[in-house]
N, C-alpha and C positions, 0 to 999 in steps of 0.2 A: 722518412720522418714519421714518428708516431703521432697518430691522431688521438686527441683526448677522448677518453671513454665517455659515452653519453651519460648524462645525468638521468638516473631513473625517474626522478621527480618530473622531468620535462616530458617523458614519454607516457607517463601514467596520468590519466585525468584526475583532477582533484577529488578528494572524498567529499561526500555529502556531510553536512553537519547533522547533529541530532535533530535540530529544529527542522531541517529540510526533510529528514526522514519522516517526521511527523506530518509535514505538509503533503508528502507523497503517499502516506499510509493507505488512505482509502483507495487511491488508484492502484496501488500494489495489490491490495486484497481483492479488488474487483477485476484484476487482470487488465487494467486499462493503460498501464505504462508502456512506453516505447521500449524497444530492446536496450538502447543506451541508458534509459532511466532505470530499467530493471537491473542492469549490470552495476550501475552506480549504487543502487539500493543494496544489492547483495554485497558489494565491496564494503560498504559501511557496516553492514551486519556482521561481516567476517571479522571485524576488528572492534566491535562495540557490544560487549555482553549486555550492557544496560538496555540498549535498543532491542536486542534479541529478546530479552525478558519482557520488554514493553509490548512488542509485536505479539508475542505468544499470549500474554495476558489480554491484549485487545481482541485477538481471535477468539479466545475462550469466552470473553464477555459478549461478543457479537453472537456466537453460537448459542449461548445460554439465553440471551435476550430474545433471539428468534424463536427458540423452543418455547419460551415462557409466554410469548405473545401470540402463538398460533390459536386462532379461534377454534372452538369445538368443531370437530368434523373435518378440519382442513389439515392436510399433511403435505409433506414435500419440503424442498429446500427453499421455497419462496414464501415466507409467512405473509407477505403482502398480497399474494394471489387472491383475487376475488374480494379483497377488503379495501385496498387503496387503489384509486384509479391509476391506470398505467400512465396517463398523461401527467399526473402529479409527480409520479416517481421520476419520469423523464425530465420534468422541469427542475426538480431538486438536483438531479445529477448534473444537468447543464449549468445550473447556477453555481454548483460546487466547482466545476471545471473553470468557469469564467472568473472565479474569485482568486 
């Protein structure tokens, strides 16, 4: 007797919505997502050109802002180094994760 073929929708986790992609964006860029979250994020980007463009624009904005706000004589990838107390940075990141 033939078994019904599996429904692909049942075996594939649901796609994130565009709103959920925005909610995960900072974690994605900071490399803080779990493997399943990264996979869901990538799965959404594979089918949503609008979010791909948004993420690219966001990355560009972050890079430009970091470069523009480096104090004289400070170089490197962390523009807050030596300017913003590390404890404050940690507190802000923890508050973002909790919300």
